[in-house]
C-alpha positions in Angstrom: 31.6 -6.7 -53.1 29.4 -3.6 -52.7 29.6 -4.0 -48.9 33.4 -4.1 -49.2 33.4 -0.9 -51.2 31.1 0.8 -48.7 33.3 -0.3 -45.9 36.4 1.0 -47.7 34.7 4.4 -48.1 33.9 4.5 -44.4 37.6 3.9 -43.8 38.4 6.8 -46.1 40.4 4.7 -48.4 40.1 7.1 -51.4 42.0 9.7 -49.5 44.2 7.6 -47.3 45.0 4.8 -49.7 44.3 5.7 -53.3 45.8 9.2 -53.3 48.8 8.2 -51.2 49.6 5.0 -53.0 48.7 6.3 -56.5 45.8 3.9 -57.2 42.4 4.7 -58.7 39.3 4.0 -56.7 37.8 0.6 -57.5 34.4 -0.3 -58.9 31.9 -2.6 -57.2 33.0 -5.6 -59.2 36.7 -5.0 -59.4 37.8 -7.9 -57.2 34.8 -10.1 -58.2 35.8 -10.6 -61.8 39.1 -11.0 -63.7 40.7 -7.9 -65.1 42.4 -7.5 -68.4 45.5 -6.5 -66.4 45.7 -9.4 -64.0 49.1 -8.4 -62.5 47.9 -4.9 -61.7 44.8 -6.4 -60.1 46.9 -8.6 -57.9 49.2 -5.8 -56.9 46.2 -3.6 -56.0 44.9 -6.5 -53.8 48.2 -7.0 -52.0 48.6 -3.2 -51.5 45.1 -2.9 -50.2 45.5 -5.8 -47.8 48.8 -4.3 -46.6 47.1 -0.9 -46.0 44.1 -2.6 -44.2 46.5 -4.5 -41.9 48.4 -1.3 -41.2 45.3 0.6 -40.1 44.7 -2.3 -37.7 48.2 -1.6 -36.1 49.6 -4.7 -37.8 52.7 -3.8 -39.7 54.0 -6.2 -42.3 57.6 -6.2 -43.4 59.3 -7.9 -46.2 56.3 -7.6 -48.6 57.3 -6.7 -52.1 55.0 -6.0 -55.0 57.4 -8.1 -57.1 57.0 -11.2 -55.0 55.8 -14.3 -56.5 51.9 -14.3 -56.3 51.9 -17.6 -54.4 54.4 -16.3 -51.9 52.5 -13.1 -51.5 49.2 -15.0 -51.1 50.7 -17.2 -48.4 52.0 -14.1 -46.6 48.5 -12.7 -46.6 47.1 -15.9 -45.0 49.8 -16.0 -42.4 49.3 -12.3 -41.4 45.5 -12.8 -41.2 46.0 -15.8 -38.9 48.2 -13.6 -36.7 45.2 -11.3 -36.3 42.9 -14.3 -35.5 41.1 -14.2 -38.9 40.3 -17.6 -40.2 39.7 -18.1 -43.9 37.7 -20.7 -45.8 40.0 -20.1 -48.8 43.4 -21.5 -49.6 46.3 -19.2 -50.6 46.1 -20.5 -54.2 42.6 -18.9 -54.4 44.2 -15.5 -53.7 47.0 -15.5 -56.3 44.7 -14.6 -59.1 43.8 -11.3 -57.5 40.1 -11.7 -57.9 37.3 -14.1 -56.9 35.7 -15.5 -53.8 38.9 -15.9 -51.8 40.0 -12.3 -52.5 36.6 -10.9 -51.6 36.5 -13.0 -48.4 39.9 -11.6 -47.3 38.8 -8.0 -48.1 35.4 -8.5 -46.4 36.9 -9.8 -43.2 39.7 -7.2 -43.1 37.2 -4.3 -43.6 34.9 -5.7 -40.9 37.8 -5.8 -38.4 38.9 -2.4 -39.5 35.5 -0.9 -39.0 35.1 -2.5 -35.6 38.5 -1.1 -34.5 37.7 2.3 -35.9 34.2 2.8 -34.5 33.7 2.0 -30.9 30.1 2.0 -29.6 29.3 2.3 -25.9 26.3 1.0 -24.1 23.5 3.5 -23.9 22.9 5.1 -20.5 19.2 4.9 -19.5 18.4 7.4 -16.8 15.9 6.7 -14.1 12.4 8.1 -14.2 11.5 11.1 -12.1 14.6 13.2 -12.8 12.6 16.3 -13.6 11.7 15.6 -17.2 8.0 15.5 -16.6 8.0 18.9 -14.9 10.0 20.4 -17.7 7.5 19.2 -20.3 4.7 21.0 -18.5 6.6 24.3 -18.3 7.4 24.4 -22.0 4.1 26.2 -22.8 3.7 25.2 -26.4 1.2 22.4 -25.8 -2.5 23.4 -26.0 -3.8 19.9 -25.4 -5.1 21.0 -22.0 -8.6 21.6 -23.3 -8.0 25.3 -24.1 -9.1 27.0 -27.3 -7.2 26.2 -30.5 -6.5 28.6 -33.3 -9.7 27.8 -35.3 -11.9 28.6 -32.2 -10.1 31.9 -31.8 -10.6 32.9 -35.4 -14.3 31.9 -35.6 -15.2 33.2 -32.1 -16.9 36.3 -33.5 -18.9 34.2 -36.1 -22.3 33.3 -34.9 -23.7 29.8 -35.3 -26.3 31.2 -37.8 -23.4 32.3 -40.2 -22.1 28.8 -40.6 -23.7 26.9 -43.5 -23.6 23.2 -42.7 -25.3 22.1 -45.9 -22.6 23.1 -48.3 -22.2 20.9 -51.4 -18.6 20.3 -52.3 -19.4 18.3 -55.5 -18.9 14.9 -53.9 -22.1 13.6 -55.3 -24.2 11.0 -53.5 -21.9 9.1 -51.4 
């Protein structure tokens, strides 16, 4: 259920669904467990499914929040089949508004919605030798060519006799 909620947030459901339809954002376990207000939970589920279908350019008509739950559940299954989404659950598993069937529907719809919303292209791999090596040498910030580093510059005026190599740093006999 957490994956569904994350997907819904990526689809901006809080602004585009909750605020426009007058629903509160759901918790992680909202559709996983029974609510004390079962009819509200079912209406939320049907409304959310309708919205997810609409953002996939699949408009449903004739749906009414006052439809019989079994009729509404059958309508959901029919619309999902039109989109090519196969379910392992029967419509009677959806009429409660919670449980495995409901989360399966929401998971599959959010996955399809994300695939339709975010399009990824193949990466373009450029051929070697297009001038990148020459540019790296000209950048000037790399002193790995054997030149002096900052410590050598600072201690250049110190003579070797000024350096005490037998300092004791309190490490004991190691």
